[in-house]
N, CA, C and O of each residue as an XYZ file, in Angstrom:
424
protein
N     -12.106    -24.334     -8.847
C     -11.256    -22.788     -8.831
C     -11.796    -21.974     -7.998
O     -12.984    -21.663     -8.076
N     -11.000    -21.532     -7.105
C     -11.390    -20.569     -6.067
C     -10.806    -19.644     -6.219
O      -9.597    -19.871     -6.278
N     -11.143    -18.385     -6.345
C     -10.068    -17.359     -6.287
C     -11.231    -16.071     -5.941
O     -12.348    -15.928     -6.436
N     -10.579    -15.273     -4.985
C     -11.370    -14.018     -4.345
C     -10.470    -12.916     -4.527
O      -9.308    -12.919     -4.120
N     -11.181    -11.703     -5.323
C     -10.394    -10.515     -5.498
C     -10.549     -9.519     -4.268
O     -11.603     -9.460     -3.634
N      -9.494     -8.779     -3.982
C      -9.720     -7.987     -2.937
C      -9.097     -6.699     -3.209
O      -8.218     -6.818     -4.063
N      -9.259     -5.413     -2.746
C      -8.549     -4.391     -2.940
C      -7.608     -4.532     -1.900
O      -8.001     -4.665     -0.741
N      -6.310     -4.516     -2.207
C      -5.142     -4.724     -1.396
C      -3.751     -4.634     -2.286
O      -3.576     -5.294     -3.310
N      -2.973     -3.884     -1.834
C      -1.420     -3.845     -2.393
C      -0.650     -5.113     -2.053
O       0.383     -5.334     -2.686
N      -1.008     -5.879     -1.214
C      -0.124     -7.287     -1.203
C      -0.882     -8.345     -0.241
O      -1.700     -7.709      0.422
N      -0.910     -9.439      0.018
C      -1.287    -10.525      0.349
C      -1.594     -9.979      2.090
O      -2.692    -10.147      2.621
N      -0.813     -9.544      2.561
C      -0.877     -9.130      4.103
C      -2.567     -8.172      4.154
O      -3.412     -8.393      5.022
N      -2.705     -7.331      3.239
C      -3.670     -6.473      3.332
C      -5.057     -7.205      3.141
O      -6.168     -6.954      3.609
N      -4.586     -8.245      2.249
C      -6.060     -9.188      2.186
C      -6.859     -9.617      3.404
O      -8.079     -9.775      3.389
N      -6.082     -9.790      4.451
C      -6.817    -10.352      5.833
C      -7.364     -9.190      6.374
O      -8.178     -9.476      7.252
N      -7.226     -7.870      6.179
C      -7.930     -6.886      6.773
C      -8.733     -6.278      5.827
O      -9.491     -5.385      6.206
N      -8.698     -6.674      4.406
C      -9.907     -6.067      3.290
C     -11.049     -6.261      3.941
O     -11.197     -7.156      4.774
N     -12.212     -5.177      3.502
C     -13.618     -5.001      4.034
C     -14.167     -6.107      3.485
O     -14.708     -6.824      4.327
N     -14.226     -6.546      2.243
C     -14.976     -7.328      1.501
C     -13.880     -8.012      0.366
O     -12.707     -7.664      0.235
N     -14.517     -8.978     -0.343
C     -13.820     -9.631     -1.500
C     -15.001     -9.984     -2.496
O     -16.179     -9.890     -2.153
N     -14.623    -10.372     -3.679
C     -15.322    -10.859     -4.763
C     -15.135    -12.132     -5.222
O     -14.206    -12.451     -5.963
N     -16.056    -12.942     -4.775
C     -15.526    -14.324     -5.075
C     -15.929    -14.834     -6.652
O     -17.049    -14.636     -7.123
N     -14.867    -15.500     -7.368
C     -15.084    -16.201     -8.650
C     -15.295    -17.489     -8.386
O     -14.364    -18.202     -8.010
N     -16.682    -18.008     -8.564
C     -17.145    -19.119     -8.611
C     -16.747    -20.077     -9.730
O     -16.574    -19.755    -10.905
N     -16.636    -21.197     -9.250
C     -16.270    -22.103    -10.341
C     -17.227    -22.207    -11.672
O     -16.667    -22.229    -12.768
N     -18.321    -22.256    -11.616
C     -19.344    -22.149    -12.552
C     -19.147    -20.764    -13.479
O     -19.173    -20.733    -14.710
N     -18.968    -19.760    -12.682
C     -18.539    -18.379    -13.620
C     -17.425    -18.852    -14.496
O     -17.542    -19.233    -15.661
N     -16.429    -18.786    -13.854
C     -15.084    -19.205    -14.431
C     -14.992    -20.411    -15.743
O     -14.387    -20.311    -16.810
N     -15.730    -21.424    -15.279
C     -15.715    -22.309    -16.305
C     -16.682    -21.975    -17.477
O     -16.397    -22.448    -18.577
N     -17.866    -21.159    -17.346
C     -18.612    -20.602    -18.273
C     -17.726    -19.847    -19.277
O     -17.570    -20.080    -20.476
N     -17.249    -19.005    -18.601
C     -16.672    -17.840    -19.172
C     -15.173    -18.528    -20.205
O     -14.841    -18.228    -21.352
N     -14.712    -19.244    -19.500
C     -13.439    -20.014    -20.141
C     -14.046    -20.717    -21.222
O     -13.379    -20.805    -22.253
N     -15.507    -21.385    -21.183
C     -15.714    -22.223    -22.600
C     -16.105    -21.162    -23.759
O     -16.082    -21.414    -24.964
N     -16.418    -20.100    -23.252
C     -17.045    -18.894    -24.282
C     -16.030    -18.216    -24.646
O     -15.969    -17.708    -25.765
N     -15.092    -18.111    -23.758
C     -14.091    -16.842    -24.447
C     -12.885    -17.397    -24.827
O     -12.200    -16.741    -25.611
N     -12.415    -18.637    -24.376
C     -11.315    -19.297    -24.573
C     -10.327    -19.107    -26.065
O     -10.513    -19.933    -26.959
N      -9.553    -18.277    -26.220
C      -8.837    -18.070    -27.597
C      -9.419    -17.103    -28.478
O      -8.920    -16.872    -29.579
N     -10.569    -16.455    -28.005
C     -11.188    -15.605    -28.632
C     -10.796    -14.111    -28.876
O     -10.558    -13.491    -29.912
N     -10.816    -13.625    -27.097
C     -10.501    -12.387    -26.650
C      -9.246    -12.227    -25.921
O      -9.170    -12.563    -24.739
N      -8.165    -11.687    -26.619
C      -7.022    -11.688    -25.877
C      -7.124    -10.977    -24.526
O      -6.414    -11.344    -23.590
N      -8.064     -9.883    -24.396
C      -8.217     -9.071    -23.305
C      -8.693    -10.063    -22.051
O      -8.280     -9.952    -20.897
N      -9.557    -10.961    -22.476
C     -10.229    -11.534    -21.598
C      -9.265    -12.777    -20.648
O      -9.665    -13.085    -19.526
N      -8.139    -13.346    -21.163
C      -6.994    -13.930    -20.756
C      -6.774    -13.593    -19.191
O      -6.736    -14.470    -18.327
N      -6.637    -12.217    -18.937
C      -6.272    -11.689    -17.661
C      -7.501    -12.378    -16.673
O      -7.322    -12.434    -15.457
N      -8.365    -12.734    -17.103
C      -9.390    -13.046    -16.091
C      -9.369    -14.604    -16.150
O      -9.064    -15.185    -15.108
N      -9.640    -15.288    -17.178
C      -9.898    -16.630    -17.313
C      -8.806    -17.214    -17.267
O      -9.037    -18.318    -16.773
N      -7.453    -17.090    -17.559
C      -6.016    -17.903    -17.321
C      -5.527    -17.539    -15.784
O      -4.311    -17.506    -15.599
N      -6.407    -17.265    -14.676
C      -5.869    -17.173    -13.423
C      -5.436    -18.622    -12.863
O      -5.971    -19.643    -13.294
N      -4.628    -18.638    -12.069
C      -4.184    -19.896    -11.677
C      -5.034    -19.915    -10.058
O      -4.782    -19.024     -9.247
N      -5.815    -20.781     -9.804
C      -6.427    -20.851     -8.714
C      -5.794    -21.382     -7.734
O      -6.436    -21.480     -6.688
N      -4.415    -21.870     -7.744
C      -3.677    -22.396     -6.700
C      -2.471    -21.171     -5.952
O      -1.744    -21.217     -4.960
N      -2.744    -20.101     -7.049
C      -1.627    -19.057     -6.652
C      -2.262    -17.653     -6.292
O      -3.434    -17.458     -5.967
N      -1.277    -16.734     -6.413
C      -1.801    -15.452     -5.981
C      -1.464    -14.536     -6.870
O      -0.411    -14.687     -7.490
N      -2.121    -13.640     -7.059
C      -1.986    -12.354     -8.181
C      -2.056    -10.996     -8.141
O      -3.159    -10.488     -8.343
N      -1.102    -10.287     -7.919
C      -1.324     -9.038     -7.833
C      -1.701     -8.247     -8.996
O      -0.935     -8.498     -9.926
N      -2.674     -7.304     -9.329
C      -3.098     -6.867    -10.478
C      -2.342     -5.198    -10.204
O      -2.578     -4.538     -9.191
N      -1.521     -4.784    -11.205
C      -1.001     -3.371    -10.971
C      -2.132     -2.504    -11.815
O      -2.999     -3.066    -12.484
N      -2.027     -1.197    -11.712
C      -2.968     -0.201    -12.133
C      -3.246     -0.315    -13.435
O      -4.404      0.017    -13.688
N      -2.540     -0.703    -14.466
C      -3.031     -1.193    -15.627
C      -3.755     -2.192    -15.856
O      -4.759     -2.130    -16.565
N      -3.217     -3.555    -15.119
C      -4.293     -4.712    -14.921
C      -5.409     -4.484    -14.685
O      -6.337     -5.050    -15.264
N      -5.566     -3.519    -13.695
C      -6.917     -3.320    -12.948
C      -7.812     -2.493    -13.780
O      -9.039     -2.499    -13.682
N      -7.041     -1.696    -14.702
C      -7.973     -0.826    -15.718
C      -8.497     -2.075    -16.703
O      -9.691     -2.215    -16.964
N      -7.611     -2.829    -17.139
C      -8.087     -3.896    -18.139
C      -9.131     -5.089    -17.426
O      -9.783     -5.859    -18.132
N      -9.173     -5.109    -16.151
C     -10.046     -5.981    -15.572
C     -11.544     -5.178    -15.629
O     -12.612     -5.748    -15.853
N     -11.391     -3.859    -15.397
C     -12.850     -3.258    -15.575
C     -13.159     -3.138    -16.950
O     -14.327     -2.992    -17.310
N     -12.267     -3.184    -17.709
C     -12.601     -2.958    -19.158
C     -13.334     -4.346    -19.613
O     -14.373     -4.292    -20.271
N     -12.791     -5.500    -19.262
C     -13.374     -7.181    -19.573
C     -14.702     -6.925    -18.833
O     -15.689     -7.342    -19.438
N     -14.926     -6.332    -17.663
C     -16.335     -6.388    -17.113
C     -17.218     -5.713    -17.948
O     -18.298     -6.205    -18.275
N     -16.814     -4.559    -18.336
C     -17.453     -3.879    -19.089
C     -17.907     -4.473    -20.525
O     -18.989     -4.235    -21.061
N     -17.031     -5.167    -20.969
C     -17.509     -6.153    -22.348
C     -18.360     -7.563    -22.034
O     -19.073     -8.152    -22.847
N     -18.128     -7.911    -20.794
C     -18.830     -9.147    -20.174
C     -20.351     -8.455    -20.164
O     -21.210     -8.809    -20.973
N     -20.575     -7.459    -19.184
C     -21.991     -6.631    -19.259
C     -22.570     -6.286    -20.359
O     -23.768     -6.036    -20.219
N     -22.116     -6.172    -21.501
C     -22.471     -5.642    -22.701
C     -22.817     -6.944    -23.573
O     -23.756     -6.965    -24.369
N     -21.978     -8.005    -23.342
C     -22.269     -9.349    -24.246
C     -23.136    -10.346    -23.714
O     -23.830    -10.976    -24.512
N     -23.223    -10.638    -22.262
C     -23.536    -11.611    -21.418
C     -25.141    -11.174    -20.730
O     -25.427    -10.003    -20.480
N     -25.783    -11.957    -20.566
C     -26.955    -12.075    -19.935
C     -27.417    -12.863    -18.815
O     -28.429    -12.653    -18.145
N     -26.510    -13.861    -18.671
C     -26.841    -15.018    -17.606
C     -26.765    -14.318    -16.330
O     -25.864    -13.525    -16.058
N     -27.658    -14.603    -15.608
C     -27.760    -13.639    -14.063
C     -26.370    -14.029    -13.108
O     -25.971    -13.108    -12.395
N     -25.677    -15.216    -13.052
C     -24.989    -15.792    -12.419
C     -23.641    -15.246    -12.995
O     -22.701    -15.251    -12.200
N     -23.409    -14.784    -14.232
C     -22.131    -14.196    -14.605
C     -22.610    -12.846    -14.284
O     -21.918    -12.418    -13.360
N     -23.397    -12.083    -14.606
C     -23.948    -10.787    -14.326
C     -23.759    -10.327    -12.795
O     -23.558     -9.153    -12.483
N     -23.836    -11.265    -11.984
C     -23.891    -10.515    -10.893
C     -22.198    -10.724    -10.468
O     -21.592     -9.715    -10.107
N     -21.481    -12.024    -10.522
C     -19.941    -11.672    -10.323
C     -19.276    -10.476    -10.863
O     -18.355     -9.830    -10.363
N     -19.973    -10.274    -12.096
C     -18.827     -9.012    -13.175
C     -19.541     -7.593    -12.314
O     -18.789     -6.626    -12.190
N     -20.536     -7.515    -11.910
C     -21.023     -6.380    -11.395
C     -20.112     -5.824    -10.368
O     -19.499     -4.757    -10.389
N     -20.145     -6.884     -9.333
C     -19.393     -6.955     -8.026
C     -18.137     -6.791     -8.558
O     -17.804     -5.657     -8.213
N     -17.018     -7.414     -9.374
C     -15.808     -7.191     -9.787
C     -15.668     -5.879    -10.381
O     -14.699     -5.199    -10.042
N     -16.632     -5.357    -11.355
C     -16.137     -4.021    -11.863
C     -16.570     -2.760    -10.617
O     -16.230     -1.581    -10.713
N     -17.307     -3.288     -9.584
C     -17.332     -2.141     -8.645
C     -16.187     -2.094     -7.649
O     -15.965     -1.101     -6.956
N     -15.481     -3.194     -7.607
C     -14.329     -3.621     -6.971
C     -13.119     -2.903     -7.587
O     -12.188     -2.348     -7.004
N     -13.389     -3.068     -9.139
C     -12.365     -2.328     -9.820
C     -12.478     -0.659     -9.707
O     -11.500      0.057     -9.494
N     -13.277     -0.372     -9.814
C     -13.794      1.126     -9.908
C     -13.120      1.657     -8.138
O     -12.311      2.573     -7.988
N     -13.537      1.060     -7.323
C     -13.064      1.412     -5.764
C     -11.706      1.510     -5.897
O     -11.240      2.648     -5.851
N     -10.791      0.380     -6.088
C      -9.460      0.333     -6.351
C      -8.998      1.541     -7.096
O      -8.038      2.211     -6.713
N      -9.774      1.839     -8.285
C      -8.994      2.924     -8.988
C      -9.150      4.049     -8.255
O      -8.131      4.654     -7.921
N     -10.338      4.504     -7.897
C     -10.776      5.652     -6.964
C      -9.894      5.885     -5.843
O      -9.528      7.043     -5.644
N      -9.469      4.892     -5.026
C      -8.470      4.768     -4.050
C      -7.151      4.681     -4.286
O      -6.425      4.538     -3.303
N      -6.693      4.731     -5.300
C      -5.379      4.575     -5.910
C      -4.636      3.100     -5.369
O      -3.463      3.079     -4.996
N      -5.391      2.058     -5.388
C      -4.790      0.956     -4.717
C      -5.024     -0.335     -5.788
O      -5.846     -0.321     -6.704
N      -4.268     -1.264     -5.515
C      -4.192     -2.333     -6.494
C      -5.271     -3.502     -6.047
O      -5.768     -3.459     -4.922
N      -5.529     -4.302     -6.765
C      -6.371     -5.662     -6.511
C      -5.562     -6.958     -6.477
O      -4.742     -7.246     -7.349
N      -5.813     -7.646     -5.525
C      -5.196     -8.689     -5.431
C      -6.315     -9.911     -5.206
O      -7.357     -9.932     -4.552
N      -5.607    -10.988     -6.086
C      -6.515    -12.110     -6.223
C      -5.830    -13.255     -5.333
O      -4.625    -13.463     -5.474
N      -6.338    -13.755     -4.718
C      -6.140    -14.884     -3.617
C      -6.795    -16.480     -3.940
O      -7.909    -16.834     -3.556
N      -6.103    -17.100     -4.511
C      -6.440    -18.622     -4.951
C      -6.101    -19.410     -3.992
O      -5.230    -19.022     -3.214
N      -6.606    -20.486     -3.849
C      -6.749    -21.599     -2.824
C      -5.356    -21.766     -1.986
O      -5.265    -22.619     -1.103
């Protein structure tokens, strides 16, 4: 699975985005195994299609940020924490700038 999150309102804006947050296979697989079917709110993150693109609306960006907060509270694995802290910062910045998040798959 290869998905990169960008602050962008559409696919074209990802080309000029300052930086992106990469969801590595290891992190996705770990969260999938731990959370699959347990928490509805996690599905927004763990059910991403790695071969498609997804535009997160403002409500979904807020949900992603909340998912990050839950993961930071419940998990201690460094490889998970690193990704989640970066995604949390990206969500915060997107909300501050009144922008959306676009996830770009392979």
